[in-house]
C-alpha positions in Angstrom: -7.5 6.5 5.2 -11.1 6.7 4.3 -11.9 4.8 7.3 -10.3 5.2 11.1 -9.8 2.3 13.8 -9.5 2.6 17.4 -6.3 0.8 17.1 -4.8 3.2 14.6 -5.4 5.9 17.0 -3.7 4.4 19.6 -0.3 6.1 19.1 -2.3 9.4 19.8 -2.6 8.6 23.7 0.5 11.0 24.3 -0.8 14.0 22.6 -4.3 13.3 24.7 -2.7 12.9 28.4 -3.9 15.8 30.4 -6.1 17.3 27.7 -9.2 18.8 29.1 -11.6 20.9 27.9 -9.6 24.0 29.5 -7.8 26.3 27.5 -3.9 25.6 27.8 -1.0 27.0 26.8 0.7 24.8 24.3 3.9 25.2 22.1 3.8 23.1 18.6 7.2 21.5 18.0 9.5 23.7 16.0 9.3 23.8 12.0 11.0 26.0 9.5 8.2 28.7 8.9 10.0 29.3 5.2 10.9 25.7 3.8 13.7 25.9 1.1 12.4 24.0 -1.9 15.8 23.5 -3.4 17.6 22.5 0.2 14.7 19.7 0.2 14.8 18.2 -2.7 18.8 18.8 -4.3 20.0 15.9 -2.6 17.4 13.7 -3.9 19.9 13.2 -7.3 22.3 11.6 -4.8 20.2 8.7 -4.1 19.7 7.3 -7.3 19.4 7.8 -11.3 16.4 5.6 -11.3 13.8 4.7 -9.0 12.4 1.2 -8.5 8.7 1.6 -8.1 5.4 3.5 -9.8 4.2 6.2 -7.8 1.0 8.0 -8.3 -2.2 8.9 -6.5 -5.7 7.6 -5.4 -8.9 8.7 -7.4 -10.5 11.0 -5.0 -12.0 14.2 -6.5 -11.6 17.3 -3.8 -15.1 18.3 -4.6 -18.1 17.0 -6.2 -18.8 19.1 -9.4 -17.1 18.5 -12.9 -14.5 21.0 -12.4 -12.8 18.9 -9.9 -13.4 15.9 -11.8 -11.7 17.4 -14.6 -8.8 18.7 -12.6 -8.4 15.7 -10.1 -7.9 13.6 -13.3 -5.4 16.3 -14.7 -3.5 16.1 -11.5 -3.0 12.2 -11.6 -2.2 12.0 -15.1 0.5 14.8 -14.8 2.0 13.6 -11.8 1.9 9.7 -11.6 2.6 6.5 -13.6 0.0 4.9 -11.7 -3.6 5.5 -10.3 -5.4 4.0 -7.5 -9.3 3.1 -8.2 -10.7 2.4 -4.6 -14.3 0.7 -4.2 -14.2 0.9 -0.2 -17.1 -0.5 1.9 -19.9 -1.1 -0.4 -20.8 -3.7 -3.2 -23.5 -3.9 -5.5 -24.6 -7.1 -3.9 -28.3 -8.1 -5.8 -26.9 -6.8 -9.1 -23.4 -8.6 -8.9 -25.7 -11.4 -7.5 -28.0 -11.2 -10.8 -25.5 -10.3 -13.1 -27.6 -7.1 -13.9 -26.9 -3.3 -14.6 -26.0 -1.2 -11.4 -27.9 1.9 -10.0 -27.2 4.7 -13.1 -25.4 6.6 -10.2 -23.0 4.0 -9.9 -22.8 3.2 -13.5 -22.0 7.2 -14.1 -19.2 6.8 -10.9 -17.4 4.0 -12.9 -17.5 5.9 -16.3 -16.1 8.9 -14.3 -13.3 6.8 -12.8 -12.7 5.1 -16.1 -12.1 8.4 -17.7 -9.6 9.4 -15.2 -7.2 6.5 -16.2 -4.5 8.0 -18.5 -2.7 5.7 -21.3 0.6 6.1 -19.2 -1.0 4.7 -16.2 -0.6 1.2 -14.6 -3.8 1.0 -12.5 -4.5 -0.5 -9.1 -8.2 -1.4 -8.7 -8.8 -1.9 -4.8 -12.4 -3.3 -3.7 -13.2 -5.2 -0.4 -15.9 -7.7 1.1 -15.3 -5.8 4.1 -17.1 -2.7 5.4 -15.7 0.3 6.7 -15.6 -0.7 10.0 -13.4 -3.9 9.0 -15.5 -6.6 10.7 -18.6 -6.8 9.0 -19.7 -7.5 5.4 -19.3 -4.5 2.9 -22.5 -2.1 3.0 -25.0 -1.8 -0.2 -23.5 0.2 -3.2 -27.2 1.2 -4.9 -28.6 4.5 -5.5 -25.7 5.6 -3.1 -24.2 4.1 -0.4 -26.6 2.4 1.4 -27.7 -0.4 4.1 -27.7 -3.7 3.3 -31.0 -5.0 1.7 -32.7 -6.7 4.4 -32.2 -10.1 2.9 -28.6 -9.9 3.0 -28.3 -8.4 6.2 -27.8 -11.9 8.0 -25.3 -13.0 5.7 -21.7 -13.7 6.5 -18.4 -13.5 4.7 -18.5 -17.3 3.6 -22.4 -17.4 2.8 -22.3 -19.0 -0.8 -24.4 -16.3 -2.2 -21.9 -13.7 -1.0 -18.9 -15.6 -2.4 -20.9 -16.1 -5.7 -21.8 -12.5 -5.9 -18.5 -11.1 -4.8 -16.8 -12.9 -7.3 -18.8 -11.4 -10.0 -18.4 -7.8 -8.8 -14.3 -8.8 -9.1 -14.7 -10.0 -12.3 -16.5 -6.9 -13.6 -14.0 -4.7 -12.0 -11.3 -6.3 -13.6 -13.1 -6.7 -16.9 -13.9 -2.8 -16.9 -10.5 -1.3 -15.7 -8.1 -4.2 -17.1 -6.1 -3.4 -13.8 -2.1 -4.6 -13.5 -2.8 -4.9 -9.9 -6.1 -6.2 -7.9 -6.7 -5.9 -4.4 -9.8 -7.9 -3.2 -10.0 -7.3 0.4 -8.6 -4.1 2.0 -6.9 -3.2 5.4 -7.9 -6.8 6.8 -6.1 -6.6 9.8 -7.3 -3.2 10.9 -9.5 -4.7 13.4 -9.0 -8.2 13.3 -5.9 -9.4 15.4 -7.1 -12.8 16.4 -7.3 -15.8 14.3 -9.9 -17.2 17.0 -12.2 -14.7 16.0 -15.5 -16.1 14.8 -15.8 -13.7 12.4 -12.6 -13.7 11.4 -13.0 -17.7 10.7 -15.5 -16.8 8.2 -13.6 -14.1 6.4 -11.0 -16.8 6.1 -13.1 -19.2 4.7 -14.4 -16.7 2.1 -10.7 -15.5 1.1 -9.9 -19.3 0.9 -12.5 -19.4 -1.8 -12.1 -16.3 -3.6 -8.5 -16.2 -3.9 -7.9 -19.4 -5.9 -10.7 -18.8 -8.2 -9.9 -15.0 -8.9 -6.0 -16.8 -9.6 -7.3 -19.4 -11.9 -9.4 -16.6 -14.0 -6.4 -14.1 -14.2 -3.2 -16.1 -13.7 -1.1 -13.0 -14.3 -2.8 -10.6 -12.6 -1.4 -9.8 -8.9 -4.3 -10.5 -6.8 -3.8 -8.9 -3.4 -4.7 -8.4 0.5 -4.1 -5.2 1.9 -2.6 -5.2 5.4 -1.9 -2.4 8.1 1.5 -1.3 8.8 1.4 0.1 12.3 3.8 0.5 14.8 5.6 -2.9 16.5 3.0 -2.9 19.4 0.2 -3.4 17.2 1.9 -5.2 14.6 3.0 -8.0 16.9 -0.8 -8.4 17.8 -1.5 -9.1 14.2 1.1 -11.5 13.5 -0.8 -14.4 13.4 -3.6 -12.9 11.2 -1.0 -11.7 8.6 0.9 -15.0 8.6 -2.3 -16.9 8.1 -3.6 -14.9 5.2 -0.4 -15.0 3.4 -0.8 -17.9 1.2 -3.7 -16.0 -0.3 -1.8 -12.8 -1.3 0.3 -12.2 -4.6 2.1 -8.9 -2.7 2.5 -7.6 0.8 0.8 -4.7 0.4 0.2 -1.9 2.8 -2.0 0.5 4.2 0.1 3.0 6.3 0.0 6.3 8.3 2.7 6.6 10.4 1.5 10.1 11.7 -1.4 8.3 13.3 1.2 6.7 16.0 4.2 9.0 15.8 2.4 12.4 15.5 3.2 14.9 13.0 6.8 15.0 12.9 8.6 12.4 10.9 11.6 12.3 12.9 9.8 10.6 15.4 8.9 8.0 12.8 10.7 4.6 13.6 13.4 4.4 10.9 12.7 0.7 10.4 9.1 1.7 9.6 9.0 0.4 6.3 11.9 -2.0 5.7 10.2 -4.5 8.4 8.3 -5.7 6.0 11.3 -8.0 4.8 11.0 -9.8 8.1 7.2 -9.9 7.9 6.8 -11.1 4.6 10.5 -11.7 2.9 9.3 -14.0 -0.1 6.5 -11.2 -1.2 6.8 -8.2 -3.6 6.1 -5.0 -1.5 3.8 -2.4 -2.4 2.4 0.6 -0.1 -1.1 0.9 -1.5 -2.3 3.9 0.5 -0.3 6.5 2.7 -0.2 10.2 3.5 0.9 12.7 5.7 -0.7 15.9 7.3 0.3 19.0 5.9 -1.6 21.2 8.6 -2.8 20.8 12.2 -5.5 18.3 12.6 -8.3 20.0 14.7 -10.7 18.2 16.8 -13.8 19.8 18.5 -13.2 17.9 21.8 -9.9 15.9 21.7 -6.5 17.1 22.1 -4.8 20.5 23.1 -6.8 23.8 23.1 -4.7 26.7 21.7 -5.9 30.3 22.7 -7.4 32.3 19.6 -7.7 28.9 17.8 -11.4 27.2 17.1 -11.0 23.4 17.8 -8.2 21.5 19.6 -5.0 20.2 18.0 -5.2 16.6 18.3 -2.1 16.1 15.7 0.1 18.8 14.5 1.1 19.0 11.2 3.4 21.4 9.0 4.1 21.5 5.3 7.8 21.0 5.9 7.0 17.6 7.9 4.9 16.9 5.0 7.6 17.3 2.5 10.1 15.4 4.9 7.5 12.2 4.9 7.4 12.3 1.2 11.1 12.1 0.8 11.6 9.5 3.6 8.9 7.6 2.1 10.5 7.4 -1.4 13.8 6.5 0.2 12.6 3.5 1.9 10.5 2.4 -0.8 13.6 2.6 -2.9 15.6 0.6 -0.5 12.8 -2.0 -0.2 12.6 -2.2 -4.3 8.8 -1.5 -3.6 6.5 -2.5 -6.7 4.6 1.1 -6.4 3.5 3.9 -4.0 0.1 5.4 -3.8 -0.5 8.7 -2.1 -3.9 9.5 -0.5 -5.0 12.1 -2.0 -3.8 14.4 -4.6 -5.5 18.0 -3.2 -6.9 18.7 0.2 -10.3 17.7 0.7 -11.9 20.8 2.0 -14.9 21.6 -0.3 -15.9 18.0 -0.4 -15.9 18.1 3.7 -18.0 21.2 3.5 -20.5 19.5 1.0 -21.0 16.4 3.5 -21.5 18.5 6.5 -24.7 18.3 8.1 -26.0 15.8 5.6 -25.7 12.7 8.0 -23.7 10.8 5.6 -20.6 8.9 5.9 -17.8 11.3 7.0 -19.6 14.1 7.6 -17.6 15.8 9.6 -20.4 17.3 12.2 -21.1 13.5 13.0 -17.5 11.9 12.4 -14.7 14.3 13.3 -12.0 11.9 12.6 -13.3 11.5 9.1 -11.4 14.8 8.4 -8.0 13.4 9.0 -7.7 12.8 5.4 -8.7 16.4 4.7 -5.7 18.4 4.7 -2.9 15.6 3.4 -2.8 16.7 -0.3 0.2 17.8 -1.9 -2.0 20.5 -3.0 -3.8 22.8 -0.6 -7.4 23.6 -0.9 -6.5 26.6 -2.8 -4.9 24.9 -5.6 -1.6 26.1 -4.1 1.4 23.3 -4.8 2.9 22.3 -1.7 6.6 22.0 -1.0 5.8 18.2 -0.8 4.9 18.5 -4.6 8.3 19.0 -5.4 9.8 16.4 -3.7 7.4 14.2 -5.4 8.3 15.6 -8.8 11.8 14.9 -8.5 11.0 11.3 -7.8 8.8 11.3 -10.7 11.3 12.7 -13.3 13.6 9.8 -12.4 13.1 6.7 -14.9 11.5 3.5 -13.6 13.6 0.5 -13.7 13.2 -2.2 -10.7 16.4 -3.1 -9.1 
């Protein structure tokens, strides 16, 4: 959810059809105006007296100050038994190659993430040789998120120095965080859907070298490639890529955001959305590495439907009640699949962080990348600190003892 591809937005075409710049009369789909918490949560105990999966949040502060850092850590500690630590799209290439210290800003950020991990947490650490566009090499993690240094710009995934530096980076993350699960390629098929793509072939050669080394170094640690779980049409396009990479992952771990395809009402999500995993990777443990669902309408400055009296245009309708329904559907399906873990991106709405980014020109500046705001209103806690209905559903599942089936 930290980056978006054109393929992931194909499912929104139905919302865009016929939408021009003129103001239109538009009726959002019905949803209860006053959700009944008891009605939504009481039936959960009829499902089981236990859950098969760990559940928790990705570490993502909702603002960039100490209060937000501390509050995010508190939320993650009280509402999960696993935490997701993501280093996405950027790698300290020269420092990793030379095994030298990272920039003080990055050392501080690593320390901050380490401090958010509680003793009871299982830990997922996720990084990627793939950049945010999911077709090129990760950019440079220096003082800030930066372009690649000049002497790294022409290097491909399978360049010997890239592989050596990336292995050093992975080893250092594993040494520092001591994870229970380690992702080394994120959303590998977000943009790649052709095994004959020359760029994919280079990535494939890199994966063939990185995976066995990490498995030899850490034989008991699950080493994971993260795949996309999308609608059937998109999954069909990626079948060959997924099949080619299965020997190089210990889990079938997925990034999945069904609302990008089905819209905001979870009743429109195919009932086999998650259970398809059993046929895609029947011999691999299943895990949901990242997911979420809108709790408010997603507004876009130019795309979508114009509603009188509202700023922006509704690209995807969202409702708090729908979000709660999705969380219940998510966990019910994870239970049926005997999933290893489920991680929600994120815990609290990101309005404050989005405003800090506005006008900076940095990645996810909402004035430059409006689609970057898709994650803004997906928290189980809103921007004012109010707990949403979905958090009550979440806590019912969390209260169940975790016992794999």
